[in-house]
C-alpha positions in Angstrom: -20.6 288.3 246.8 -21.8 287.9 250.4 -20.2 285.3 252.6 -22.0 282.0 253.0 -21.9 279.7 256.0 -20.4 276.3 255.0 -18.6 273.6 256.8 -16.3 273.3 259.8 -12.5 273.1 259.6 -12.2 275.8 256.9 -13.3 273.4 254.0 -14.0 276.4 251.7 -12.0 279.2 253.2 -8.5 280.1 254.6 -7.4 279.0 258.0 -7.4 282.0 260.3 -4.2 282.9 262.3 -5.8 282.1 265.6 -6.7 278.6 264.4 -3.0 277.7 263.7 -1.6 274.9 265.9 1.8 274.0 267.5 4.0 271.8 265.2 4.5 268.9 267.5 0.8 268.0 267.8 0.5 268.0 264.0 3.8 265.9 263.8 2.1 263.3 266.0 -0.7 263.1 263.4 1.8 262.9 260.6 3.6 260.1 262.3 0.2 258.4 262.9 -0.4 258.6 259.1 2.8 256.8 258.3 3.1 254.3 261.2 0.1 252.2 260.3 -0.7 248.6 259.6 -0.5 249.4 255.9 3.1 250.4 256.5 3.7 246.9 257.9 2.1 245.5 254.9 4.3 247.6 252.6 7.4 246.6 254.6 6.4 242.9 254.4 5.8 243.2 250.6 9.3 244.6 250.1 10.8 242.1 252.6 9.3 239.2 250.8 10.9 240.2 247.5 14.1 242.0 248.7 17.1 241.6 251.0 17.1 243.8 254.1 19.8 246.1 252.6 17.8 246.5 249.3 14.6 247.2 251.3 16.4 249.8 253.4 17.7 251.6 250.3 14.2 251.6 248.8 12.8 253.1 252.0 15.5 255.7 252.0 15.0 256.8 248.4 11.2 256.6 248.7 11.2 258.6 251.9 13.4 261.3 250.4 11.0 261.7 247.5 8.1 262.0 249.8 9.7 264.4 252.2 10.8 266.8 249.5 7.3 266.8 248.0 5.7 267.2 251.4 7.9 270.1 252.4 7.5 272.1 249.1 3.7 271.4 248.8 3.4 272.0 252.6 5.0 275.4 252.3 2.3 276.5 249.9 -0.5 275.1 252.2 1.0 276.8 255.3 1.4 280.1 253.6 -2.0 280.2 252.0 -4.0 278.4 254.7 -5.9 276.5 252.1 -6.6 272.8 251.6 -5.3 271.1 248.5 -8.5 270.8 246.5 -9.3 274.5 247.1 -5.8 275.7 246.5 -5.6 273.9 243.2 -8.0 276.5 241.6 -5.2 279.1 241.7 -2.2 276.9 241.2 -2.6 275.9 237.7 -5.8 273.8 237.6 -8.7 276.3 237.5 -12.1 275.4 238.9 -12.7 272.3 236.6 -9.2 271.0 237.1 -9.4 271.6 240.8 -12.7 269.7 241.0 -11.0 266.8 239.2 -8.1 267.0 241.7 -10.7 266.9 244.6 -12.5 264.0 243.0 -9.2 262.1 242.5 -8.2 262.7 246.1 -11.6 261.6 247.4 -11.6 258.4 245.4 -8.0 257.4 246.2 -8.4 258.1 249.9 -11.7 256.2 250.1 -9.7 253.4 248.5 -7.1 253.7 251.3 -9.9 253.8 253.8 -11.2 250.5 252.4 -7.7 248.9 252.4 -7.1 249.9 256.1 -10.5 248.7 257.1 -9.9 245.4 255.2 -6.6 244.8 257.0 -8.2 245.4 260.3 -11.2 243.2 259.6 -9.0 240.3 258.5 -6.9 240.7 261.6 -9.8 240.7 263.9 -11.3 237.7 262.1 -7.9 235.9 262.6 -7.8 236.8 266.3 -11.5 236.0 267.0 -12.6 233.5 264.3 -16.3 233.1 263.8 -17.3 235.9 266.2 -18.5 238.2 263.4 -18.2 238.0 259.6 -15.3 240.0 258.1 -17.6 242.4 256.4 -19.2 243.3 259.7 -15.9 244.2 261.2 -15.3 246.5 258.3 -18.5 248.3 258.8 -17.9 248.6 262.6 -14.5 250.2 262.0 -15.9 252.5 259.3 -18.6 253.7 261.7 -16.2 254.3 264.5 -13.8 256.3 262.4 -16.7 258.2 260.9 -17.9 259.3 264.3 -14.4 260.6 265.2 -13.9 262.5 261.9 -17.3 264.2 262.4 -15.7 266.2 265.2 -13.1 267.6 262.8 -9.4 268.4 263.4 -9.7 268.7 267.2 -11.3 265.2 267.5 -8.6 263.7 265.3 -5.8 265.4 267.3 -7.3 263.9 270.5 -7.4 260.5 268.9 -3.8 260.7 267.7 -2.5 261.8 271.1 -3.9 258.5 272.5 -3.5 256.0 269.7 0.0 256.9 268.4 2.0 256.2 271.6 -0.2 253.2 272.4 0.3 251.7 269.0 4.1 252.2 269.1 4.5 250.5 272.5 2.3 247.6 271.6 3.9 247.1 268.1 7.4 247.3 269.6 6.5 244.6 272.1 5.0 242.3 269.5 7.9 242.8 267.0 10.5 242.1 269.7 8.6 239.0 270.8 8.6 237.7 267.3 12.2 238.5 266.3 13.5 237.1 269.6 12.8 233.7 268.2 15.3 234.3 265.3 18.9 235.2 264.8 18.8 238.9 263.9 22.2 238.7 262.0 20.8 235.9 259.9 17.7 237.9 259.1 19.7 241.0 258.1 21.8 238.9 255.6 19.2 236.4 254.4 18.1 236.4 250.8 14.6 237.5 249.8 12.1 234.6 250.5 9.9 235.4 247.5 10.1 236.7 243.9 12.7 239.4 243.6 11.7 243.1 243.5 14.2 245.7 242.2 15.3 248.6 244.3 13.8 251.0 241.7 10.4 249.2 241.9 10.7 249.1 245.7 11.3 252.8 245.7 8.2 253.4 243.6 6.2 251.2 245.9 7.4 253.2 249.0 6.6 256.5 247.3 3.3 255.2 246.1 2.4 254.1 249.6 2.2 257.7 250.8 2.2 259.8 247.7 -1.5 260.8 248.1 -0.6 261.9 251.7 2.3 263.9 250.2 0.1 265.6 247.6 -2.6 266.6 250.2 0.0 267.8 252.7 -1.6 271.2 252.5 -4.7 269.8 254.3 -2.5 269.4 257.4 0.1 272.2 257.0 -2.5 274.9 256.6 -2.7 274.7 260.4 1.0 275.2 260.8 2.5 278.6 262.0 5.7 278.6 260.0 7.8 276.9 257.3 10.1 275.6 259.9 7.2 273.9 261.6 6.4 272.2 258.2 9.9 270.9 257.9 10.2 269.7 261.5 6.9 267.8 261.5 7.7 266.2 258.1 11.2 265.0 258.9 10.2 263.7 262.3 6.9 262.1 261.3 7.9 260.5 257.9 11.4 259.4 258.7 10.5 257.6 261.9 7.3 256.2 260.5 8.9 254.8 257.3 12.0 253.3 258.8 10.7 252.1 262.2 7.5 250.5 261.0 8.6 249.7 257.4 11.9 248.0 258.3 10.2 246.1 261.1 7.8 244.7 258.5 10.8 243.7 256.3 12.4 241.7 259.2 9.1 240.1 260.1 8.6 239.0 256.5 12.1 237.4 256.5 11.5 235.8 259.8 8.1 234.3 258.7 9.1 233.7 255.1 5.8 235.3 254.2 4.4 238.6 253.0 1.1 238.1 255.0 1.8 240.7 257.7 -1.7 240.3 259.2 -1.0 236.7 260.1 2.5 237.5 261.3 1.6 240.3 263.7 -1.6 238.7 265.1 -0.5 235.1 265.2 0.9 235.0 268.7 0.0 238.2 270.6 -3.6 237.7 271.5 -5.3 240.6 273.1 -2.3 242.8 272.4 -2.8 242.1 268.7 -6.4 243.1 268.9 -5.5 246.5 270.4 -2.8 247.0 267.8 -5.3 246.4 265.1 -7.8 248.9 266.6 -5.3 251.7 267.3 -3.5 251.1 264.0 -6.7 251.6 262.0 -8.2 254.4 263.9 -5.2 256.7 263.8 -4.7 256.6 260.0 -8.2 256.1 258.7 -9.5 259.3 260.2 -7.2 261.3 257.9 -8.1 259.2 254.9 -11.8 260.0 255.5 -11.1 263.6 256.5 -9.2 264.6 253.3 -11.4 262.5 251.1 -14.4 264.5 252.5 -12.6 267.8 251.8 -11.9 266.7 248.2 -15.5 265.7 247.5 -16.9 268.9 249.2 -14.7 271.0 246.9 -15.6 268.9 243.9 -19.4 269.3 244.4 -19.0 273.0 245.3 -17.1 273.7 242.1 -18.9 271.4 239.7 -22.5 271.9 240.9 -22.4 275.1 243.0 -23.7 273.3 246.0 -22.1 273.3 249.4 -22.3 269.9 251.0 -22.3 269.6 254.8 -19.0 268.1 255.8 -20.4 265.9 258.5 -23.0 264.4 256.2 -20.4 263.9 253.5 -18.2 262.2 256.0 -20.9 259.7 256.9 -21.7 258.8 253.3 -18.0 258.4 252.3 -17.4 256.3 255.5 -20.1 253.9 254.4 -18.7 253.7 250.9 -15.2 252.9 252.1 -16.5 250.2 254.4 -18.3 248.6 251.5 -15.2 248.7 249.5 -13.3 246.9 252.3 -16.0 244.2 252.4 -15.8 243.8 248.6 -12.1 242.9 248.7 -10.2 246.0 247.7 -7.2 244.7 249.7 -6.5 242.2 247.0 -5.6 245.1 244.6 -3.1 246.7 247.0 0.1 246.6 244.9 -1.6 247.7 241.7 -3.4 250.4 243.6 0.0 251.8 244.8 1.5 251.7 241.4 -1.3 253.8 239.9 -1.2 256.3 242.7 2.6 256.6 242.4 2.3 258.0 238.9 -1.1 259.7 238.8 -0.7 262.0 241.8 2.9 263.4 241.6 2.0 265.5 238.5 -0.6 267.4 240.7 2.2 268.4 243.0 4.6 269.2 240.1 2.0 271.5 238.5 1.1 273.3 241.7 4.8 273.9 242.6 5.7 275.0 239.1 2.8 277.4 239.0 3.2 278.8 242.5 7.0 279.3 242.5 8.0 279.7 238.8 5.2 280.5 236.4 3.2 282.5 238.9 0.2 283.1 236.6 -2.2 283.5 239.5 0.3 284.1 242.4 -0.6 287.8 242.6 -4.2 287.1 243.2 -3.4 284.7 246.0 -1.0 287.2 247.6 -3.5 290.1 247.4 -6.4 288.1 248.8 -4.3 286.5 251.5 -3.6 289.9 253.1 -7.4 290.3 253.4 -7.9 286.8 254.7 -10.3 285.8 251.9 -10.1 283.9 248.7 -9.3 285.5 245.3 -12.4 287.1 243.9 -12.5 284.8 240.8 -10.9 281.7 239.5 -10.3 280.5 235.9 -12.9 278.1 234.8 -10.4 275.7 233.2 -6.8 275.6 232.2 -6.6 273.2 229.2 -2.8 273.0 229.2 -2.8 271.8 232.8 -5.2 268.9 232.0 -3.1 267.8 229.1 0.2 268.0 231.1 -1.3 266.0 233.9 -2.5 263.2 231.6 0.8 263.0 229.6 2.9 262.9 232.8 0.9 260.2 234.4 0.9 258.0 231.3 4.6 258.4 230.8 5.2 257.5 234.5 3.0 254.4 234.2 4.4 253.0 230.9 8.1 253.9 231.2 9.8 250.9 232.7 13.1 252.3 233.8 14.0 254.6 236.7 11.5 255.7 239.5 8.0 256.2 237.9 6.8 258.7 240.6 9.9 260.9 240.0 9.5 260.7 236.2 5.9 261.8 236.3 6.7 264.5 238.9 9.6 266.2 237.1 8.0 265.8 233.7 4.9 267.6 234.8 7.0 270.4 236.3 9.1 270.7 233.1 6.1 270.7 230.8 4.2 273.2 232.9 7.2 275.6 233.1 7.7 275.2 229.3 4.0 275.9 228.6 4.2 278.9 230.9 7.2 280.3 229.0 5.4 279.7 225.7 2.3 281.5 226.9 0.1 278.4 226.8 -0.9 278.5 230.5 -4.1 280.5 230.1 -7.5 280.2 231.8 -10.6 279.8 229.7 -13.5 281.5 231.3 -13.7 283.1 234.8 -16.0 282.2 237.7 -16.7 284.4 240.8 -15.5 282.7 244.0 -18.2 281.7 246.6 -16.7 283.2 249.7 -17.1 281.3 253.0 -17.2 283.1 256.3 -14.2 281.9 258.2 -15.8 282.6 261.6 -18.8 280.6 260.8 -16.8 277.9 259.1 -14.6 277.4 262.1 -17.5 277.2 264.5 -19.8 275.1 262.5 
């Protein structure tokens, strides 16, 4: 089949060797994903219901879960040079399953986009009451992020290089200013000011807070040059982001006896708080919108055979996310994280089990990778995969002991490997792959 011109940033093709990037710049973007206002919100949520020691343990366990998933999934993305929704076609899901993965990613990240925009809009309304309605702030942020994401990976790298260090300096200053009014030793040993949250539940919340980012790690690591680069950027970006920003949120919640991090951070820092809000939103919401767009582009391409223009799709999704923010999606934050923490780990579990153990379609990936193209065809659907995904997510959601995200992750791996050994992992139907021209894709 002749190549077709599609979208920029290799939305429907492999990343070419010359398009790979140094690890540190990508690590800055990874850190920018983690060190956001939503991470303060997560830290404050845990701090309101846990002691500092309990919260630190929850962050440690949750971070380990995330980093292991990110590294293993990231290795696959780095090796194949494919984004998550596209790669899923040959890692157990087939075209229909991969389209569902792309749709799930798109929906969840637009939800995150709305949550980030809502946090920012509320913050700006608190800093400048009455200047603009909250929903207007949400739309303004959505349009600003949309304009940046339209430029693709390079525009986002430029943004991260500016906003990440600025955000850290300003947040550090505001946190120190607030905590200087309190006895740090007392905060470290004080009881939780609100209803108690268990360490296991806290670990699930931490994992859920970035689990979608972990599953879509391939969207980022496909630009890496080696496995070592994947590990370095993951350890640096996630560890610092989770502990520095998350534990600062815990301390602030103990200091203010509140879980309302927006009010805490913006209450006494004036213009600095305004800049924190702006930088904190811009540097994370660009990746929310970017990966959501990739997911939807792949869903439409697979399901309807139409190749959406990435920039146009970005604009539409940016507007949708802004409307969700105005509609009050922030109020569903905790439940949103719980659902994500069990629905998305099975995607990673199935992909890892297929790529490294079952290897039903690994040969096709290896052969086509040498030629720098996609496999010639993909299975239309893999019924066993859909069943395993559903069972694993439901078990993770309804089982009340342990860490739900880990339960759904390991269960999906075990079930998929067992199905592979029993010969149940079989594709039904085969669909020729629409090959995109990498040169035109990169330059679009």
